PyMOL commands that place a pseudoatom at each C-alpha (Angstrom):
pseudoatom trace, name=CA, resn=MET, resi=1, chain=A, elem=C, hetatm=0, pos=[36.388, 8.988, -12.555]
pseudoatom trace, name=CA, resn=MET, resi=2, chain=A, elem=C, hetatm=0, pos=[36.189, 8.166, -8.850]
pseudoatom trace, name=CA, resn=PHE, resi=3, chain=A, elem=C, hetatm=0, pos=[32.443, 8.513, -9.064]
pseudoatom trace, name=CA, resn=LEU, resi=4, chain=A, elem=C, hetatm=0, pos=[32.198, 5.770, -11.703]
pseudoatom trace, name=CA, resn=GLY, resi=5, chain=A, elem=C, hetatm=0, pos=[34.257, 3.362, -9.605]
pseudoatom trace, name=CA, resn=SER, resi=6, chain=A, elem=C, hetatm=0, pos=[32.128, 4.173, -6.580]
pseudoatom trace, name=CA, resn=ASP, resi=7, chain=A, elem=C, hetatm=0, pos=[28.955, 3.615, -8.616]
pseudoatom trace, name=CA, resn=LYS, resi=8, chain=A, elem=C, hetatm=0, pos=[30.159, 0.147, -9.703]
pseudoatom trace, name=CA, resn=LYS, resi=9, chain=A, elem=C, hetatm=0, pos=[31.011, -0.702, -6.110]
pseudoatom trace, name=CA, resn=CYS, resi=10, chain=A, elem=C, hetatm=0, pos=[27.531, 0.358, -4.934]
pseudoatom trace, name=CA, resn=LYS, resi=11, chain=A, elem=C, hetatm=0, pos=[25.894, -1.683, -7.687]
pseudoatom trace, name=CA, resn=LYS, resi=12, chain=A, elem=C, hetatm=0, pos=[27.971, -4.738, -6.765]
pseudoatom trace, name=CA, resn=GLU, resi=13, chain=A, elem=C, hetatm=0, pos=[27.024, -4.333, -3.081]
pseudoatom trace, name=CA, resn=ARG, resi=14, chain=A, elem=C, hetatm=0, pos=[23.320, -4.056, -4.012]
pseudoatom trace, name=CA, resn=LEU, resi=15, chain=A, elem=C, hetatm=0, pos=[23.586, -7.162, -6.195]
pseudoatom trace, name=CA, resn=LEU, resi=16, chain=A, elem=C, hetatm=0, pos=[25.341, -9.130, -3.445]
pseudoatom trace, name=CA, resn=LYS, resi=17, chain=A, elem=C, hetatm=0, pos=[22.668, -8.091, -0.922]
pseudoatom trace, name=CA, resn=MET, resi=18, chain=A, elem=C, hetatm=0, pos=[20.004, -9.179, -3.409]
pseudoatom trace, name=CA, resn=LEU, resi=19, chain=A, elem=C, hetatm=0, pos=[21.775, -12.529, -3.892]
pseudoatom trace, name=CA, resn=GLU, resi=20, chain=A, elem=C, hetatm=0, pos=[21.995, -13.000, -0.121]
pseudoatom trace, name=CA, resn=GLN, resi=21, chain=A, elem=C, hetatm=0, pos=[18.263, -12.397, 0.256]
pseudoatom trace, name=CA, resn=THR, resi=22, chain=A, elem=C, hetatm=0, pos=[17.387, -14.686, -2.646]
pseudoatom trace, name=CA, resn=LEU, resi=23, chain=A, elem=C, hetatm=0, pos=[19.602, -17.550, -1.450]
pseudoatom trace, name=CA, resn=SER, resi=24, chain=A, elem=C, hetatm=0, pos=[18.180, -17.204, 2.066]
pseudoatom trace, name=CA, resn=GLU, resi=25, chain=A, elem=C, hetatm=0, pos=[14.645, -17.275, 0.690]
pseudoatom trace, name=CA, resn=VAL, resi=26, chain=A, elem=C, hetatm=0, pos=[15.263, -20.384, -1.430]
pseudoatom trace, name=CA, resn=TYR, resi=27, chain=A, elem=C, hetatm=0, pos=[17.010, -22.186, 1.452]
pseudoatom trace, name=CA, resn=THR, resi=28, chain=A, elem=C, hetatm=0, pos=[14.192, -21.247, 3.840]
pseudoatom trace, name=CA, resn=LYS, resi=29, chain=A, elem=C, hetatm=0, pos=[11.522, -22.439, 1.417]
pseudoatom trace, name=CA, resn=PHE, resi=30, chain=A, elem=C, hetatm=0, pos=[13.216, -25.831, 1.073]
pseudoatom trace, name=CA, resn=LYS, resi=31, chain=A, elem=C, hetatm=0, pos=[13.506, -26.139, 4.870]
pseudoatom trace, name=CA, resn=ILE, resi=32, chain=A, elem=C, hetatm=0, pos=[9.942, -25.001, 5.545]
pseudoatom trace, name=CA, resn=HIS, resi=33, chain=A, elem=C, hetatm=0, pos=[8.485, -27.342, 2.942]
pseudoatom trace, name=CA, resn=PHE, resi=34, chain=A, elem=C, hetatm=0, pos=[10.420, -30.201, 4.533]
pseudoatom trace, name=CA, resn=TYR, resi=35, chain=A, elem=C, hetatm=0, pos=[9.076, -29.267, 7.979]
pseudoatom trace, name=CA, resn=GLN, resi=36, chain=A, elem=C, hetatm=0, pos=[5.528, -29.104, 6.610]
pseudoatom trace, name=CA, resn=GLU, resi=37, chain=A, elem=C, hetatm=0, pos=[5.892, -32.598, 5.204]
pseudoatom trace, name=CA, resn=MET, resi=38, chain=A, elem=C, hetatm=0, pos=[7.459, -33.880, 8.409]
pseudoatom trace, name=CA, resn=PHE, resi=39, chain=A, elem=C, hetatm=0, pos=[4.617, -32.561, 10.554]
pseudoatom trace, name=CA, resn=LYS, resi=40, chain=A, elem=C, hetatm=0, pos=[2.083, -33.984, 8.117]
pseudoatom trace, name=CA, resn=HIS, resi=41, chain=A, elem=C, hetatm=0, pos=[3.602, -37.448, 8.589]
pseudoatom trace, name=CA, resn=LEU, resi=42, chain=A, elem=C, hetatm=0, pos=[4.614, -37.148, 12.240]
pseudoatom trace, name=CA, resn=ASP, resi=43, chain=A, elem=C, hetatm=0, pos=[1.588, -38.923, 13.687]
pseudoatom trace, name=CA, resn=THR, resi=44, chain=A, elem=C, hetatm=0, pos=[2.060, -41.899, 11.358]
pseudoatom trace, name=CA, resn=ARG, resi=45, chain=A, elem=C, hetatm=0, pos=[5.660, -42.541, 12.420]
pseudoatom trace, name=CA, resn=GLU, resi=46, chain=A, elem=C, hetatm=0, pos=[6.162, -45.214, 15.020]
pseudoatom trace, name=CA, resn=THR, resi=47, chain=A, elem=C, hetatm=0, pos=[9.256, -43.496, 16.404]
pseudoatom trace, name=CA, resn=SER, resi=48, chain=A, elem=C, hetatm=0, pos=[9.868, -39.875, 15.608]
pseudoatom trace, name=CA, resn=LEU, resi=49, chain=A, elem=C, hetatm=0, pos=[13.280, -38.257, 15.628]
pseudoatom trace, name=CA, resn=THR, resi=50, chain=A, elem=C, hetatm=0, pos=[14.342, -35.480, 17.951]
pseudoatom trace, name=CA, resn=THR, resi=51, chain=A, elem=C, hetatm=0, pos=[15.742, -32.399, 16.272]
pseudoatom trace, name=CA, resn=VAL, resi=52, chain=A, elem=C, hetatm=0, pos=[19.311, -33.391, 17.158]
pseudoatom trace, name=CA, resn=GLU, resi=53, chain=A, elem=C, hetatm=0, pos=[18.734, -36.937, 15.872]
pseudoatom trace, name=CA, resn=MET, resi=54, chain=A, elem=C, hetatm=0, pos=[17.328, -35.527, 12.648]
pseudoatom trace, name=CA, resn=PHE, resi=55, chain=A, elem=C, hetatm=0, pos=[20.488, -33.452, 12.165]
pseudoatom trace, name=CA, resn=CYS, resi=56, chain=A, elem=C, hetatm=0, pos=[22.711, -36.430, 13.022]
pseudoatom trace, name=CA, resn=VAL, resi=57, chain=A, elem=C, hetatm=0, pos=[21.102, -38.814, 10.549]
pseudoatom trace, name=CA, resn=GLU, resi=58, chain=A, elem=C, hetatm=0, pos=[21.265, -36.136, 7.847]
pseudoatom trace, name=CA, resn=VAL, resi=59, chain=A, elem=C, hetatm=0, pos=[25.011, -35.756, 8.500]
pseudoatom trace, name=CA, resn=ILE, resi=60, chain=A, elem=C, hetatm=0, pos=[25.541, -39.535, 8.442]
pseudoatom trace, name=CA, resn=TYR, resi=61, chain=A, elem=C, hetatm=0, pos=[23.725, -39.727, 5.117]
pseudoatom trace, name=CA, resn=ALA, resi=62, chain=A, elem=C, hetatm=0, pos=[25.731, -36.834, 3.641]
pseudoatom trace, name=CA, resn=LEU, resi=63, chain=A, elem=C, hetatm=0, pos=[29.052, -38.350, 4.801]
pseudoatom trace, name=CA, resn=LYS, resi=64, chain=A, elem=C, hetatm=0, pos=[28.305, -41.582, 2.909]
pseudoatom trace, name=CA, resn=ASN, resi=65, chain=A, elem=C, hetatm=0, pos=[28.825, -44.392, 5.440]
pseudoatom trace, name=CA, resn=PRO, resi=66, chain=A, elem=C, hetatm=0, pos=[31.241, -42.776, 7.896]
pseudoatom trace, name=CA, resn=THR, resi=67, chain=A, elem=C, hetatm=0, pos=[32.736, -44.554, 10.870]
pseudoatom trace, name=CA, resn=VAL, resi=68, chain=A, elem=C, hetatm=0, pos=[31.557, -43.400, 14.299]
pseudoatom trace, name=CA, resn=GLN, resi=69, chain=A, elem=C, hetatm=0, pos=[34.884, -41.569, 14.681]
pseudoatom trace, name=CA, resn=GLU, resi=70, chain=A, elem=C, hetatm=0, pos=[34.497, -39.793, 11.327]
pseudoatom trace, name=CA, resn=PHE, resi=71, chain=A, elem=C, hetatm=0, pos=[30.975, -38.782, 12.328]
pseudoatom trace, name=CA, resn=ALA, resi=72, chain=A, elem=C, hetatm=0, pos=[32.207, -37.545, 15.728]
pseudoatom trace, name=CA, resn=ASN, resi=73, chain=A, elem=C, hetatm=0, pos=[35.024, -35.561, 14.117]
pseudoatom trace, name=CA, resn=PHE, resi=74, chain=A, elem=C, hetatm=0, pos=[32.675, -33.979, 11.600]
pseudoatom trace, name=CA, resn=ILE, resi=75, chain=A, elem=C, hetatm=0, pos=[30.142, -32.769, 14.170]
pseudoatom trace, name=CA, resn=LYS, resi=76, chain=A, elem=C, hetatm=0, pos=[32.968, -31.939, 16.593]
pseudoatom trace, name=CA, resn=VAL, resi=77, chain=A, elem=C, hetatm=0, pos=[31.829, -34.037, 19.563]
pseudoatom trace, name=CA, resn=SER, resi=78, chain=A, elem=C, hetatm=0, pos=[33.556, -36.724, 21.613]
pseudoatom trace, name=CA, resn=SER, resi=79, chain=A, elem=C, hetatm=0, pos=[33.459, -40.352, 20.459]
pseudoatom trace, name=CA, resn=PRO, resi=80, chain=A, elem=C, hetatm=0, pos=[31.272, -41.404, 23.436]
pseudoatom trace, name=CA, resn=ASN, resi=81, chain=A, elem=C, hetatm=0, pos=[28.819, -38.584, 22.690]
pseudoatom trace, name=CA, resn=ALA, resi=82, chain=A, elem=C, hetatm=0, pos=[28.677, -39.607, 19.017]
pseudoatom trace, name=CA, resn=ALA, resi=83, chain=A, elem=C, hetatm=0, pos=[28.254, -43.283, 19.987]
pseudoatom trace, name=CA, resn=TYR, resi=84, chain=A, elem=C, hetatm=0, pos=[25.304, -42.331, 22.193]
pseudoatom trace, name=CA, resn=LYS, resi=85, chain=A, elem=C, hetatm=0, pos=[23.637, -40.499, 19.294]
pseudoatom trace, name=CA, resn=VAL, resi=86, chain=A, elem=C, hetatm=0, pos=[24.389, -43.370, 16.913]
pseudoatom trace, name=CA, resn=ASN, resi=87, chain=A, elem=C, hetatm=0, pos=[22.946, -45.984, 19.280]
pseudoatom trace, name=CA, resn=SER, resi=88, chain=A, elem=C, hetatm=0, pos=[19.734, -43.987, 19.598]
pseudoatom trace, name=CA, resn=LEU, resi=89, chain=A, elem=C, hetatm=0, pos=[19.400, -43.820, 15.807]
pseudoatom trace, name=CA, resn=ILE, resi=90, chain=A, elem=C, hetatm=0, pos=[20.092, -47.562, 15.544]
pseudoatom trace, name=CA, resn=LYS, resi=91, chain=A, elem=C, hetatm=0, pos=[17.386, -48.321, 18.133]
pseudoatom trace, name=CA, resn=LYS, resi=92, chain=A, elem=C, hetatm=0, pos=[14.914, -46.176, 16.209]
pseudoatom trace, name=CA, resn=GLY, resi=93, chain=A, elem=C, hetatm=0, pos=[15.849, -47.963, 12.968]
pseudoatom trace, name=CA, resn=TYR, resi=94, chain=A, elem=C, hetatm=0, pos=[17.249, -45.027, 10.991]
pseudoatom trace, name=CA, resn=ILE, resi=95, chain=A, elem=C, hetatm=0, pos=[20.832, -46.263, 10.703]
pseudoatom trace, name=CA, resn=GLU, resi=96, chain=A, elem=C, hetatm=0, pos=[22.752, -49.517, 11.022]
pseudoatom trace, name=CA, resn=LYS, resi=97, chain=A, elem=C, hetatm=0, pos=[26.355, -50.459, 11.663]
pseudoatom trace, name=CA, resn=ILE, resi=98, chain=A, elem=C, hetatm=0, pos=[28.109, -52.366, 8.902]
pseudoatom trace, name=CA, resn=ARG, resi=99, chain=A, elem=C, hetatm=0, pos=[31.425, -54.126, 9.560]
pseudoatom trace, name=CA, resn=SER, resi=100, chain=A, elem=C, hetatm=0, pos=[34.256, -52.837, 7.413]
pseudoatom trace, name=CA, resn=GLU, resi=101, chain=A, elem=C, hetatm=0, pos=[35.601, -55.231, 4.806]
pseudoatom trace, name=CA, resn=LYS, resi=102, chain=A, elem=C, hetatm=0, pos=[39.097, -53.743, 5.169]
pseudoatom trace, name=CA, resn=ASP, resi=103, chain=A, elem=C, hetatm=0, pos=[39.327, -53.621, 8.966]
pseudoatom trace, name=CA, resn=LYS, resi=104, chain=A, elem=C, hetatm=0, pos=[37.029, -56.043, 10.784]
pseudoatom trace, name=CA, resn=ARG, resi=105, chain=A, elem=C, hetatm=0, pos=[37.371, -53.977, 13.994]
pseudoatom trace, name=CA, resn=GLU, resi=106, chain=A, elem=C, hetatm=0, pos=[35.807, -50.951, 12.317]
pseudoatom trace, name=CA, resn=TYR, resi=107, chain=A, elem=C, hetatm=0, pos=[32.131, -50.290, 11.600]
pseudoatom trace, name=CA, resn=HIS, resi=108, chain=A, elem=C, hetatm=0, pos=[30.558, -47.910, 9.126]
pseudoatom trace, name=CA, resn=LEU, resi=109, chain=A, elem=C, hetatm=0, pos=[27.230, -46.203, 9.633]
pseudoatom trace, name=CA, resn=ARG, resi=110, chain=A, elem=C, hetatm=0, pos=[24.647, -46.673, 6.914]
pseudoatom trace, name=CA, resn=VAL, resi=111, chain=A, elem=C, hetatm=0, pos=[21.182, -45.181, 6.701]
pseudoatom trace, name=CA, resn=THR, resi=112, chain=A, elem=C, hetatm=0, pos=[18.259, -47.600, 6.390]
pseudoatom trace, name=CA, resn=ASP, resi=113, chain=A, elem=C, hetatm=0, pos=[15.125, -47.673, 4.269]
pseudoatom trace, name=CA, resn=LYS, resi=114, chain=A, elem=C, hetatm=0, pos=[13.347, -46.009, 7.170]
pseudoatom trace, name=CA, resn=TYR, resi=115, chain=A, elem=C, hetatm=0, pos=[15.657, -43.025, 6.719]
pseudoatom trace, name=CA, resn=TYR, resi=116, chain=A, elem=C, hetatm=0, pos=[15.090, -42.986, 2.968]
pseudoatom trace, name=CA, resn=ASN, resi=117, chain=A, elem=C, hetatm=0, pos=[11.340, -42.762, 3.570]
pseudoatom trace, name=CA, resn=TYR, resi=118, chain=A, elem=C, hetatm=0, pos=[12.046, -39.766, 5.795]
pseudoatom trace, name=CA, resn=TYR, resi=119, chain=A, elem=C, hetatm=0, pos=[14.624, -38.313, 3.374]
pseudoatom trace, name=CA, resn=ASN, resi=120, chain=A, elem=C, hetatm=0, pos=[12.189, -38.507, 0.495]
pseudoatom trace, name=CA, resn=LEU, resi=121, chain=A, elem=C, hetatm=0, pos=[10.057, -35.888, 2.241]
pseudoatom trace, name=CA, resn=SER, resi=122, chain=A, elem=C, hetatm=0, pos=[12.638, -33.280, 1.235]
pseudoatom trace, name=CA, resn=GLN, resi=123, chain=A, elem=C, hetatm=0, pos=[14.068, -34.946, -1.874]
pseudoatom trace, name=CA, resn=ASN, resi=124, chain=A, elem=C, hetatm=0, pos=[10.650, -35.182, -3.503]
pseudoatom trace, name=CA, resn=TYR, resi=125, chain=A, elem=C, hetatm=0, pos=[10.320, -31.399, -3.283]
pseudoatom trace, name=CA, resn=VAL, resi=126, chain=A, elem=C, hetatm=0, pos=[13.770, -30.931, -4.806]
pseudoatom trace, name=CA, resn=ASN, resi=127, chain=A, elem=C, hetatm=0, pos=[12.622, -33.188, -7.656]
pseudoatom trace, name=CA, resn=THR, resi=128, chain=A, elem=C, hetatm=0, pos=[9.422, -31.139, -8.030]
pseudoatom trace, name=CA, resn=VAL, resi=129, chain=A, elem=C, hetatm=0, pos=[11.393, -27.892, -8.288]
pseudoatom trace, name=CA, resn=VAL, resi=130, chain=A, elem=C, hetatm=0, pos=[13.761, -29.478, -10.834]
pseudoatom trace, name=CA, resn=GLU, resi=131, chain=A, elem=C, hetatm=0, pos=[10.788, -30.667, -12.919]
pseudoatom trace, name=CA, resn=ARG, resi=132, chain=A, elem=C, hetatm=0, pos=[9.281, -27.176, -12.809]
pseudoatom trace, name=CA, resn=SER, resi=133, chain=A, elem=C, hetatm=0, pos=[12.670, -25.791, -13.871]
pseudoatom trace, name=CA, resn=LYS, resi=134, chain=A, elem=C, hetatm=0, pos=[12.496, -27.811, -17.092]
pseudoatom trace, name=CA, resn=GLU, resi=135, chain=A, elem=C, hetatm=0, pos=[9.322, -25.938, -18.008]
pseudoatom trace, name=CA, resn=HIS, resi=136, chain=A, elem=C, hetatm=0, pos=[10.497, -22.524, -16.798]
pseudoatom trace, name=CA, resn=PHE, resi=137, chain=A, elem=C, hetatm=0, pos=[14.132, -22.343, -17.957]
pseudoatom trace, name=CA, resn=THR, resi=138, chain=A, elem=C, hetatm=0, pos=[15.905, -23.083, -21.215]
pseudoatom trace, name=CA, resn=PRO, resi=139, chain=A, elem=C, hetatm=0, pos=[18.489, -25.898, -21.249]
pseudoatom trace, name=CA, resn=GLU, resi=140, chain=A, elem=C, hetatm=0, pos=[21.185, -23.210, -21.443]
pseudoatom trace, name=CA, resn=GLN, resi=141, chain=A, elem=C, hetatm=0, pos=[19.846, -21.466, -18.324]
pseudoatom trace, name=CA, resn=ILE, resi=142, chain=A, elem=C, hetatm=0, pos=[19.705, -24.786, -16.462]
pseudoatom trace, name=CA, resn=GLU, resi=143, chain=A, elem=C, hetatm=0, pos=[23.312, -25.473, -17.453]
pseudoatom trace, name=CA, resn=ILE, resi=144, chain=A, elem=C, hetatm=0, pos=[24.372, -22.020, -16.196]
pseudoatom trace, name=CA, resn=LEU, resi=145, chain=A, elem=C, hetatm=0, pos=[22.451, -22.443, -12.930]
pseudoatom trace, name=CA, resn=ASP, resi=146, chain=A, elem=C, hetatm=0, pos=[23.959, -25.887, -12.393]
pseudoatom trace, name=CA, resn=GLY, resi=147, chain=A, elem=C, hetatm=0, pos=[27.434, -24.479, -13.033]
pseudoatom trace, name=CA, resn=ILE, resi=148, chain=A, elem=C, hetatm=0, pos=[26.873, -21.656, -10.554]
pseudoatom trace, name=CA, resn=LEU, resi=149, chain=A, elem=C, hetatm=0, pos=[25.543, -24.015, -7.873]
pseudoatom trace, name=CA, resn=THR, resi=150, chain=A, elem=C, hetatm=0, pos=[28.423, -26.442, -8.493]
pseudoatom trace, name=CA, resn=ASP, resi=151, chain=A, elem=C, hetatm=0, pos=[30.941, -23.627, -8.098]
pseudoatom trace, name=CA, resn=MET, resi=152, chain=A, elem=C, hetatm=0, pos=[29.203, -22.488, -4.919]
pseudoatom trace, name=CA, resn=SER, resi=153, chain=A, elem=C, hetatm=0, pos=[29.312, -26.003, -3.501]
pseudoatom trace, name=CA, resn=GLN, resi=154, chain=A, elem=C, hetatm=0, pos=[32.884, -26.802, -4.514]
pseudoatom trace, name=CA, resn=GLU, resi=155, chain=A, elem=C, hetatm=0, pos=[34.610, -23.423, -4.289]
pseudoatom trace, name=CA, resn=LEU, resi=156, chain=A, elem=C, hetatm=0, pos=[32.667, -21.156, -1.943]
pseudoatom trace, name=CA, resn=MET, resi=157, chain=A, elem=C, hetatm=0, pos=[31.801, -23.619, 0.826]
pseudoatom trace, name=CA, resn=PRO, resi=158, chain=A, elem=C, hetatm=0, pos=[35.161, -25.147, 1.851]
pseudoatom trace, name=CA, resn=GLU, resi=159, chain=A, elem=C, hetatm=0, pos=[34.060, -25.479, 5.498]
pseudoatom trace, name=CA, resn=VAL, resi=160, chain=A, elem=C, hetatm=0, pos=[31.681, -28.295, 4.598]
pseudoatom trace, name=CA, resn=SER, resi=161, chain=A, elem=C, hetatm=0, pos=[33.560, -31.159, 3.028]
pseudoatom trace, name=CA, resn=ILE, resi=162, chain=A, elem=C, hetatm=0, pos=[31.276, -34.044, 2.153]
pseudoatom trace, name=CA, resn=PRO, resi=163, chain=A, elem=C, hetatm=0, pos=[31.729, -36.846, -0.384]
pseudoatom trace, name=CA, resn=LYS, resi=164, chain=A, elem=C, hetatm=0, pos=[30.499, -35.977, -3.846]
pseudoatom trace, name=CA, resn=GLN, resi=165, chain=A, elem=C, hetatm=0, pos=[27.074, -37.179, -4.936]
pseudoatom trace, name=CA, resn=THR, resi=166, chain=A, elem=C, hetatm=0, pos=[27.088, -39.730, -7.724]
pseudoatom trace, name=CA, resn=TYR, resi=167, chain=A, elem=C, hetatm=0, pos=[24.362, -39.665, -10.321]
for i in range(1, 167): cmd.bond("trace and resi %d" % i, "trace and resi %d" % (i + 1))
show_as sticks, trace
zoom trace
């Protein structure tokens, strides 16, 4: 009987290793496609982003109009350091400060159309993969995949708390 339990454990470990490799491959393909598109458009951009700025604007977008302090807390840097990064992104036209309706002393960070043009480089590929999924998978398979990805996002990734997307 011990052998059977050991066999199940080995199979589970093999499956988890396979899942790890597959998730890494999918994540890498999304990143690499994005980088390909970025490099393709790099020479046409009037002001390109540094790598750190690219990460910062992505975080600001994901946090859905955070304050500078919320942004600083999320990336775990000081407020002055975050303000420096924010001011650079404002100068380059990727984000803007919007005065809070609730507290006139507070400003929220909002991405601009310039960011959305940049963001669409990766989002368009996500849309392409989703469109291909409609042809490749049944509606039931898509529902299962969506459920698995939702569970992964909501249950298995507690370290990254971002506002939910609205569709």
